[in-house]
Biopython code that builds the backbone (N, CA, C, O; Angstrom):
import numpy as np
from Bio.PDB.StructureBuilder import StructureBuilder

atoms = [
    (1, "MET", "N", (114.681, 83.733, 91.956)),
    (1, "MET", "CA", (113.728, 83.993, 90.708)),
    (1, "MET", "C", (113.265, 82.439, 90.877)),
    (1, "MET", "O", (113.973, 81.517, 91.281)),
    (2, "ALA", "N", (111.836, 82.374, 90.447)),
    (2, "ALA", "CA", (111.091, 80.988, 90.795)),
    (2, "ALA", "C", (110.592, 80.649, 89.129)),
    (2, "ALA", "O", (110.181, 81.572, 88.426)),
    (3, "PHE", "N", (110.660, 79.593, 88.738)),
    (3, "PHE", "CA", (110.284, 79.184, 87.458)),
    (3, "PHE", "C", (109.037, 78.380, 88.016)),
    (3, "PHE", "O", (109.006, 77.734, 89.064)),
    (4, "ARG", "N", (107.841, 78.586, 86.940)),
    (4, "ARG", "CA", (106.639, 77.615, 87.260)),
    (4, "ARG", "C", (106.593, 77.204, 86.175)),
    (4, "ARG", "O", (107.023, 77.822, 85.201)),
    (5, "LYS", "N", (105.952, 75.850, 86.129)),
    (5, "LYS", "CA", (105.464, 74.900, 85.058)),
    (5, "LYS", "C", (103.814, 75.608, 84.682)),
    (5, "LYS", "O", (102.791, 75.941, 85.280)),
    (6, "ARG", "N", (104.372, 75.562, 83.286)),
    (6, "ARG", "CA", (102.931, 75.867, 82.982)),
    (6, "ARG", "C", (101.907, 74.538, 82.993)),
    (6, "ARG", "O", (102.241, 73.427, 82.580)),
    (7, "LEU", "N", (100.844, 74.811, 83.441)),
    (7, "LEU", "CA", (99.733, 73.750, 83.686)),
    (7, "LEU", "C", (98.647, 73.398, 82.469)),
    (7, "LEU", "O", (98.406, 74.324, 81.695)),
    (8, "SER", "N", (98.231, 72.611, 82.332)),
    (8, "SER", "CA", (97.221, 72.562, 81.313)),
    (8, "SER", "C", (96.275, 71.385, 81.722)),
    (8, "SER", "O", (96.655, 70.229, 81.911)),
    (9, "LEU", "N", (94.894, 71.874, 81.840)),
    (9, "LEU", "CA", (93.764, 71.330, 82.306)),
    (9, "LEU", "C", (92.941, 70.066, 81.080)),
    (9, "LEU", "O", (92.753, 70.234, 79.875)),
    (10, "VAL", "N", (92.648, 69.053, 81.786)),
    (10, "VAL", "CA", (92.248, 67.953, 80.854)),
    (10, "VAL", "C", (91.306, 67.102, 81.410)),
    (10, "VAL", "O", (91.794, 66.407, 82.301)),
    (11, "TYR", "N", (89.792, 66.857, 81.141)),
    (11, "TYR", "CA", (88.989, 66.071, 81.825)),
    (11, "TYR", "C", (88.945, 64.383, 81.125)),
    (11, "TYR", "O", (88.679, 63.885, 80.031)),
    (12, "ILE", "N", (89.395, 63.880, 82.548)),
    (12, "ILE", "CA", (89.504, 62.392, 82.432)),
    (12, "ILE", "C", (88.201, 61.748, 83.316)),
    (12, "ILE", "O", (87.925, 62.007, 84.487)),
    (13, "LYS", "N", (87.607, 60.984, 82.549)),
    (13, "LYS", "CA", (86.133, 60.598, 82.972)),
    (13, "LYS", "C", (85.594, 61.965, 83.781)),
    (13, "LYS", "O", (85.687, 61.944, 85.008)),
    (14, "GLU", "N", (85.131, 62.944, 83.243)),
    (14, "GLU", "CA", (84.663, 64.116, 84.059)),
    (14, "GLU", "C", (85.382, 64.736, 85.204)),
    (14, "GLU", "O", (84.850, 65.555, 85.953)),
    (15, "VAL", "N", (86.407, 64.387, 85.298)),
    (15, "VAL", "CA", (87.202, 64.956, 86.775)),
    (15, "VAL", "C", (88.520, 65.816, 85.848)),
    (15, "VAL", "O", (89.190, 65.165, 85.047)),
    (16, "LEU", "N", (88.794, 67.359, 86.068)),
    (16, "LEU", "CA", (89.619, 67.993, 85.835)),
    (16, "LEU", "C", (91.141, 67.501, 86.433)),
    (16, "LEU", "O", (91.395, 67.246, 87.611)),
    (17, "VAL", "N", (91.892, 67.454, 85.500)),
    (17, "VAL", "CA", (93.455, 66.870, 85.687)),
    (17, "VAL", "C", (94.441, 67.811, 85.083)),
    (17, "VAL", "O", (94.380, 68.219, 83.923)),
    (18, "SER", "N", (95.367, 68.129, 85.970)),
    (18, "SER", "CA", (96.233, 68.982, 85.530)),
    (18, "SER", "C", (97.512, 68.446, 84.785)),
    (18, "SER", "O", (98.177, 67.630, 85.423)),
    (19, "PHE", "N", (97.870, 68.724, 83.761)),
    (19, "PHE", "CA", (99.238, 67.831, 83.263)),
    (19, "PHE", "C", (100.204, 69.478, 82.968)),
    (19, "PHE", "O", (99.714, 70.608, 82.981)),
    (20, "THR", "N", (101.477, 69.148, 82.753)),
    (20, "THR", "CA", (102.344, 70.264, 82.306)),
    (20, "THR", "C", (102.152, 70.209, 81.047)),
    (20, "THR", "O", (101.389, 69.411, 80.502)),
    (21, "SER", "N", (102.931, 71.178, 80.402)),
    (21, "SER", "CA", (102.724, 71.541, 79.100)),
    (21, "SER", "C", (103.478, 70.382, 78.134)),
    (21, "SER", "O", (103.072, 70.141, 76.997)),
    (22, "THR", "N", (104.589, 69.726, 78.723)),
    (22, "THR", "CA", (105.443, 68.814, 78.132)),
    (22, "THR", "C", (104.316, 67.343, 78.139)),
    (22, "THR", "O", (104.079, 66.646, 77.152)),
    (23, "GLU", "N", (103.917, 67.207, 79.119)),
    (23, "GLU", "CA", (103.053, 66.052, 79.620)),
    (23, "GLU", "C", (101.966, 65.839, 78.033)),
    (23, "GLU", "O", (101.822, 65.051, 77.099)),
    (24, "LEU", "N", (101.540, 66.827, 78.433)),
    (24, "LEU", "CA", (100.140, 67.261, 77.340)),
    (24, "LEU", "C", (100.572, 67.523, 76.117)),
    (24, "LEU", "O", (99.636, 67.688, 75.335)),
    (25, "LYS", "N", (101.862, 67.649, 75.539)),
    (25, "LYS", "CA", (102.353, 67.313, 74.299)),
    (25, "LYS", "C", (102.506, 65.913, 74.014)),
    (25, "LYS", "O", (102.197, 65.594, 72.866)),
    (26, "ILE", "N", (102.940, 64.926, 74.837)),
    (26, "ILE", "CA", (103.127, 63.693, 74.611)),
    (26, "ILE", "C", (101.795, 63.074, 74.421)),
    (26, "ILE", "O", (101.621, 62.347, 73.443)),
    (27, "LEU", "N", (100.696, 63.328, 75.394)),
    (27, "LEU", "CA", (99.268, 62.731, 75.399)),
    (27, "LEU", "C", (99.000, 63.013, 74.333)),
    (27, "LEU", "O", (98.780, 62.047, 73.602)),
    (28, "ARG", "N", (98.876, 64.448, 73.680)),
    (28, "ARG", "CA", (98.169, 65.206, 72.254)),
    (28, "ARG", "C", (98.736, 64.168, 71.420)),
    (28, "ARG", "O", (97.942, 63.556, 70.707)),
    (29, "LEU", "N", (100.103, 63.818, 71.370)),
    (29, "LEU", "CA", (100.947, 63.369, 70.321)),
    (29, "LEU", "C", (100.269, 61.664, 70.233)),
    (29, "LEU", "O", (100.154, 61.194, 69.101)),
    (30, "LEU", "N", (99.941, 60.995, 71.162)),
    (30, "LEU", "CA", (99.897, 59.960, 71.275)),
    (30, "LEU", "C", (98.161, 59.801, 70.670)),
    (30, "LEU", "O", (97.784, 59.176, 69.678)),
    (31, "LEU", "N", (97.611, 60.328, 71.320)),
    (31, "LEU", "CA", (96.363, 60.565, 70.657)),
    (31, "LEU", "C", (96.007, 60.781, 69.629)),
    (31, "LEU", "O", (95.112, 60.136, 69.082)),
    (32, "GLN", "N", (96.754, 61.957, 68.996)),
    (32, "GLN", "CA", (96.462, 62.114, 67.269)),
    (32, "GLN", "C", (96.785, 60.773, 66.328)),
    (32, "GLN", "O", (96.260, 60.522, 65.243)),
    (33, "TYR", "N", (97.681, 60.062, 66.952)),
    (33, "TYR", "CA", (97.732, 58.737, 66.467)),
    (33, "TYR", "C", (97.666, 57.708, 66.982)),
    (33, "TYR", "O", (98.596, 56.989, 67.348)),
    (34, "PRO", "N", (96.726, 57.563, 67.047)),
    (34, "PRO", "CA", (96.102, 55.979, 68.157)),
    (34, "PRO", "C", (96.637, 54.647, 67.570)),
    (34, "PRO", "O", (96.705, 53.661, 68.304)),
    (35, "GLN", "N", (97.188, 54.559, 65.703)),
    (35, "GLN", "CA", (97.771, 53.173, 65.613)),
    (35, "GLN", "C", (99.007, 53.134, 65.643)),
    (35, "GLN", "O", (99.625, 52.070, 65.609)),
    (36, "LYS", "N", (99.640, 54.446, 65.722)),
    (36, "LYS", "CA", (101.125, 54.304, 65.822)),
    (36, "LYS", "C", (101.816, 53.884, 67.506)),
    (36, "LYS", "O", (101.262, 53.822, 68.603)),
    (37, "ILE", "N", (102.960, 53.697, 67.167)),
    (37, "ILE", "CA", (103.929, 53.109, 68.265)),
    (37, "ILE", "C", (104.854, 54.092, 68.169)),
    (37, "ILE", "O", (105.460, 54.386, 67.138)),
    (38, "PHE", "N", (104.983, 54.650, 69.322)),
    (38, "PHE", "CA", (106.157, 55.809, 69.394)),
    (38, "PHE", "C", (107.344, 55.245, 69.762)),
    (38, "PHE", "O", (107.035, 54.426, 70.627)),
    (39, "SER", "N", (108.701, 55.209, 69.576)),
    (39, "SER", "CA", (109.465, 55.009, 69.940)),
    (39, "SER", "C", (110.064, 55.822, 70.927)),
    (39, "SER", "O", (109.490, 56.900, 70.775)),
    (40, "LYS", "N", (111.055, 55.976, 72.049)),
    (40, "LYS", "CA", (111.328, 56.869, 72.588)),
    (40, "LYS", "C", (111.978, 58.035, 72.229)),
    (40, "LYS", "O", (111.866, 59.139, 72.762)),
    (41, "GLN", "N", (112.987, 57.560, 70.848)),
    (41, "GLN", "CA", (113.341, 58.641, 70.372)),
    (41, "GLN", "C", (112.522, 59.372, 69.472)),
    (41, "GLN", "O", (112.819, 60.544, 69.241)),
    (42, "ASN", "N", (111.571, 58.872, 68.951)),
    (42, "ASN", "CA", (110.735, 59.374, 67.979)),
    (42, "ASN", "C", (109.682, 60.460, 69.027)),
    (42, "ASN", "O", (109.707, 61.623, 68.623)),
    (43, "LEU", "N", (108.900, 60.261, 70.124)),
    (43, "LEU", "CA", (108.721, 60.824, 70.937)),
    (43, "LEU", "C", (109.873, 62.071, 71.240)),
    (43, "LEU", "O", (109.649, 63.175, 70.743)),
    (44, "TYR", "N", (110.667, 61.938, 71.772)),
    (44, "TYR", "CA", (111.691, 62.766, 72.489)),
    (44, "TYR", "C", (112.069, 64.096, 71.418)),
    (44, "TYR", "O", (112.222, 65.269, 71.755)),
    (45, "GLU", "N", (112.155, 63.575, 70.171)),
    (45, "GLU", "CA", (112.524, 64.166, 68.834)),
    (45, "GLU", "C", (111.144, 65.085, 68.401)),
    (45, "GLU", "O", (111.127, 66.257, 68.026)),
    (46, "SER", "N", (110.398, 64.476, 68.519)),
    (46, "SER", "CA", (108.775, 65.302, 68.291)),
    (46, "SER", "C", (108.433, 66.303, 69.413)),
    (46, "SER", "O", (107.730, 67.272, 69.128)),
    (47, "ILE", "N", (108.698, 66.202, 70.152)),
    (47, "ILE", "CA", (108.318, 67.310, 71.563)),
    (47, "ILE", "C", (109.482, 67.831, 71.611)),
    (47, "ILE", "O", (109.241, 69.030, 71.745)),
    (48, "TRP", "N", (110.827, 67.674, 71.582)),
    (48, "TRP", "CA", (111.781, 68.703, 72.029)),
    (48, "TRP", "C", (112.508, 69.389, 70.845)),
    (48, "TRP", "O", (113.282, 70.347, 70.846)),
    (49, "ASN", "N", (112.062, 68.665, 69.895)),
    (49, "ASN", "CA", (113.048, 69.196, 68.515)),
    (49, "ASN", "C", (114.428, 69.179, 68.785)),
    (49, "ASN", "O", (115.163, 70.165, 68.734)),
    (50, "LYS", "N", (114.799, 67.895, 69.109)),
    (50, "LYS", "CA", (116.341, 67.656, 69.661)),
    (50, "LYS", "C", (116.678, 66.553, 69.543)),
    (50, "LYS", "O", (115.749, 65.749, 69.622)),
    (51, "THR", "N", (118.210, 65.904, 69.284)),
    (51, "THR", "CA", (118.420, 64.797, 69.129)),
    (51, "THR", "C", (118.255, 63.869, 70.064)),
    (51, "THR", "O", (118.611, 64.359, 71.135)),
    (52, "TYR", "N", (117.861, 62.675, 70.209)),
    (52, "TYR", "CA", (117.366, 61.896, 71.411)),
    (52, "TYR", "C", (118.973, 61.443, 71.681)),
    (52, "TYR", "O", (119.800, 61.234, 70.793)),
    (53, "ALA", "N", (119.194, 61.349, 73.115)),
    (53, "ALA", "CA", (120.304, 60.885, 73.826)),
    (53, "ALA", "C", (120.275, 59.601, 74.196)),
    (53, "ALA", "O", (120.039, 59.570, 75.404)),
    (54, "TYR", "N", (120.409, 58.431, 73.717)),
    (54, "TYR", "CA", (119.893, 57.380, 74.074)),
    (54, "TYR", "C", (119.841, 56.628, 75.118)),
    (54, "TYR", "O", (119.212, 55.570, 75.148)),
    (55, "ASP", "N", (120.704, 57.251, 76.374)),
    (55, "ASP", "CA", (120.263, 56.839, 78.007)),
    (55, "ASP", "C", (119.554, 57.573, 78.568)),
    (55, "ASP", "O", (119.373, 57.478, 79.782)),
    (56, "ASP", "N", (118.874, 58.651, 77.689)),
    (56, "ASP", "CA", (118.127, 60.260, 78.669)),
    (56, "ASP", "C", (117.048, 59.002, 78.886)),
    (56, "ASP", "O", (116.866, 57.995, 78.202)),
    (57, "ASP", "N", (116.301, 59.543, 80.312)),
    (57, "ASP", "CA", (115.286, 58.844, 80.859)),
    (57, "ASP", "C", (114.341, 59.740, 81.155)),
    (57, "ASP", "O", (113.685, 59.550, 82.179)),
    (58, "THR", "N", (114.036, 61.048, 80.223)),
    (58, "THR", "CA", (113.274, 61.834, 80.167)),
    (58, "THR", "C", (111.899, 61.291, 80.141)),
    (58, "THR", "O", (111.130, 61.361, 81.100)),
    (59, "ILE", "N", (111.541, 60.583, 78.660)),
    (59, "ILE", "CA", (110.506, 60.053, 78.482)),
    (59, "ILE", "C", (109.769, 59.215, 79.220)),
    (59, "ILE", "O", (108.547, 59.210, 79.370)),
    (60, "ASN", "N", (110.856, 58.267, 79.824)),
    (60, "ASN", "CA", (110.144, 57.341, 81.068)),
    (60, "ASN", "C", (109.382, 57.836, 82.356)),
    (60, "ASN", "O", (108.642, 57.243, 83.141)),
    (61, "THR", "N", (109.875, 59.273, 82.283)),
    (61, "THR", "CA", (109.756, 60.010, 83.668)),
    (61, "THR", "C", (108.416, 60.737, 83.417)),
    (61, "THR", "O", (107.577, 60.854, 84.311)),
    (62, "HIS", "N", (108.238, 61.246, 82.108)),
    (62, "HIS", "CA", (107.073, 61.924, 81.907)),
    (62, "HIS", "C", (105.964, 61.003, 81.568)),
    (62, "HIS", "O", (104.873, 61.239, 82.087)),
    (63, "ILE", "N", (106.097, 59.857, 80.672)),
    (63, "ILE", "CA", (105.252, 58.932, 80.846)),
    (63, "ILE", "C", (104.608, 58.117, 81.975)),
    (63, "ILE", "O", (103.556, 57.502, 81.798)),
    (64, "SER", "N", (105.473, 58.134, 83.502)),
    (64, "SER", "CA", (105.088, 57.755, 84.620)),
    (64, "SER", "C", (104.110, 59.024, 85.067)),
    (64, "SER", "O", (102.900, 58.920, 85.270)),
    (65, "HIS", "N", (104.694, 59.937, 85.147)),
    (65, "HIS", "CA", (103.998, 61.097, 85.897)),
    (65, "HIS", "C", (102.554, 61.052, 85.099)),
    (65, "HIS", "O", (101.569, 61.349, 85.775)),
    (66, "ILE", "N", (102.324, 60.663, 83.545)),
    (66, "ILE", "CA", (101.070, 60.893, 82.961)),
    (66, "ILE", "C", (100.528, 59.634, 83.441)),
    (66, "ILE", "O", (99.425, 59.802, 83.961)),
    (67, "ARG", "N", (100.880, 58.577, 83.443)),
    (67, "ARG", "CA", (100.095, 57.508, 83.841)),
    (67, "ARG", "C", (99.662, 57.933, 85.314)),
    (67, "ARG", "O", (98.474, 57.806, 85.610)),
    (68, "LYS", "N", (100.690, 58.503, 86.387)),
    (68, "LYS", "CA", (100.097, 58.444, 87.918)),
    (68, "LYS", "C", (98.900, 59.322, 87.668)),
    (68, "LYS", "O", (97.812, 59.123, 88.209)),
    (69, "LYS", "N", (99.127, 60.220, 86.895)),
    (69, "LYS", "CA", (97.594, 61.304, 86.962)),
    (69, "LYS", "C", (96.364, 60.536, 86.617)),
    (69, "LYS", "O", (95.316, 60.506, 87.262)),
    (70, "ILE", "N", (96.666, 59.874, 85.422)),
    (70, "ILE", "CA", (95.281, 59.151, 84.916)),
    (70, "ILE", "C", (94.888, 58.245, 86.165)),
    (70, "ILE", "O", (93.767, 58.187, 86.668)),
    (71, "LYS", "N", (96.085, 57.511, 86.590)),
    (71, "LYS", "CA", (95.179, 56.184, 87.577)),
    (71, "LYS", "C", (94.768, 56.953, 88.747)),
    (71, "LYS", "O", (94.110, 56.281, 89.542)),
    (72, "ALA", "N", (94.986, 58.303, 89.120)),
    (72, "ALA", "CA", (94.550, 58.966, 90.381)),
    (72, "ALA", "C", (92.855, 58.803, 89.773)),
    (72, "ALA", "O", (92.013, 58.927, 90.662)),
    (73, "ILE", "N", (92.449, 58.606, 88.714)),
    (73, "ILE", "CA", (90.933, 58.898, 88.341)),
    (73, "ILE", "C", (90.180, 57.658, 88.043)),
    (73, "ILE", "O", (89.102, 57.359, 88.556)),
    (74, "THR", "N", (91.059, 56.723, 86.874)),
    (74, "THR", "CA", (90.905, 55.393, 87.046)),
    (74, "THR", "C", (91.638, 54.253, 86.740)),
    (74, "THR", "O", (92.604, 54.354, 85.983)),
    (75, "ASN", "N", (91.304, 53.135, 87.239)),
    (75, "ASN", "CA", (91.949, 52.144, 86.792)),
    (75, "ASN", "C", (92.754, 51.718, 85.615)),
    (75, "ASN", "O", (93.845, 51.150, 85.601)),
    (76, "GLU", "N", (91.868, 52.172, 84.461)),
    (76, "GLU", "CA", (92.367, 51.948, 82.951)),
    (76, "GLU", "C", (93.882, 52.517, 82.730)),
    (76, "GLU", "O", (94.191, 53.571, 83.286)),
    (77, "ASP", "N", (94.652, 51.947, 82.068)),
    (77, "ASP", "CA", (95.705, 52.096, 81.525)),
    (77, "ASP", "C", (95.616, 52.697, 80.266)),
    (77, "ASP", "O", (95.367, 51.810, 79.449)),
    (78, "TYR", "N", (95.711, 53.876, 79.686)),
    (78, "TYR", "CA", (95.498, 54.147, 78.556)),
    (78, "TYR", "C", (97.125, 54.568, 77.660)),
    (78, "TYR", "O", (97.300, 55.054, 76.543)),
    (79, "ILE", "N", (97.859, 54.242, 78.450)),
    (79, "ILE", "CA", (99.253, 54.324, 77.674)),
    (79, "ILE", "C", (99.789, 52.618, 77.547)),
    (79, "ILE", "O", (99.792, 51.854, 78.512)),
    (80, "GLN", "N", (100.082, 52.362, 76.609)),
    (80, "GLN", "CA", (100.510, 50.883, 76.346)),
    (80, "GLN", "C", (102.126, 50.762, 76.142)),
    (80, "GLN", "O", (102.628, 51.256, 75.133)),
    (81, "THR", "N", (102.669, 50.314, 76.799)),
    (81, "THR", "CA", (104.011, 49.818, 76.739)),
    (81, "THR", "C", (104.547, 48.726, 75.861)),
    (81, "THR", "O", (104.689, 47.597, 76.331)),
    (82, "ILE", "N", (104.885, 49.018, 74.488)),
    (82, "ILE", "CA", (105.106, 48.100, 73.558)),
    (82, "ILE", "C", (106.852, 47.365, 73.733)),
    (82, "ILE", "O", (107.760, 47.945, 73.138)),
    (83, "TRP", "N", (107.068, 46.514, 74.295)),
    (83, "TRP", "CA", (108.426, 46.194, 75.222)),
    (83, "TRP", "C", (109.352, 46.130, 73.880)),
    (83, "TRP", "O", (108.965, 45.436, 72.940)),
    (84, "GLY", "N", (110.680, 46.918, 73.787)),
    (84, "GLY", "CA", (111.773, 46.983, 72.996)),
    (84, "GLY", "C", (111.416, 48.016, 71.735)),
    (84, "GLY", "O", (112.207, 48.364, 70.859)),
    (85, "ILE", "N", (109.795, 48.482, 71.893)),
    (85, "ILE", "CA", (109.777, 49.516, 70.646)),
    (85, "ILE", "C", (109.681, 50.644, 71.401)),
    (85, "ILE", "O", (110.641, 51.402, 71.537)),
    (86, "GLY", "N", (108.309, 50.886, 72.052)),
    (86, "GLY", "CA", (107.971, 52.109, 72.758)),
    (86, "GLY", "C", (106.574, 52.312, 73.095)),
    (86, "GLY", "O", (106.021, 51.248, 73.374)),
    (87, "TYR", "N", (105.838, 53.315, 73.159)),
    (87, "TYR", "CA", (104.549, 53.366, 73.816)),
    (87, "TYR", "C", (103.651, 53.871, 72.460)),
    (87, "TYR", "O", (103.919, 54.511, 71.443)),
    (88, "LYS", "N", (102.515, 53.264, 72.983)),
    (88, "LYS", "CA", (101.065, 53.637, 71.773)),
    (88, "LYS", "C", (100.106, 54.061, 73.161)),
    (88, "LYS", "O", (100.376, 53.749, 74.321)),
    (89, "ILE", "N", (99.160, 54.696, 72.791)),
    (89, "ILE", "CA", (97.508, 55.205, 73.438)),
    (89, "ILE", "C", (96.746, 53.715, 72.895)),
    (89, "ILE", "O", (96.928, 53.187, 71.798)),
    (90, "LYS", "N", (95.887, 53.244, 73.958)),
    (90, "LYS", "CA", (94.511, 52.181, 74.183)),
    (90, "LYS", "C", (93.937, 52.817, 73.607)),
    (90, "LYS", "O", (92.753, 52.557, 73.394)),
]
sb = StructureBuilder()
sb.init_structure("model")
sb.init_model(0)
sb.init_chain("A")
sb.init_seg("    ")
for serial, (resi, resn, name, xyz) in enumerate(atoms, 1):
    if name == "N":
        sb.init_residue(resn, " ", resi, " ")
    sb.init_atom(name, np.array(xyz, "f"), 0.0, 1.0, " ", f" {name:<3s}", serial, name[0])
structure = sb.get_structure()
């Protein structure tokens, strides 16, 4: 049995980029609230509707994948890390 990730397509600088459904949920949440700084816990609980485990590296991994996909198109870093607090969209 093979599992396939559901991909969503987004235009970045007129280039079509594929994101997993989870990556898209994170990106969409950041874009909906551009002034808000999301902690890892806040992002995790908003996306998965589960209690965040402090040592879980899931959010870092997804943010890294999103950044790599965006960096392949543009040198701009759209997701800002606020050290010790979390992430926000620039």
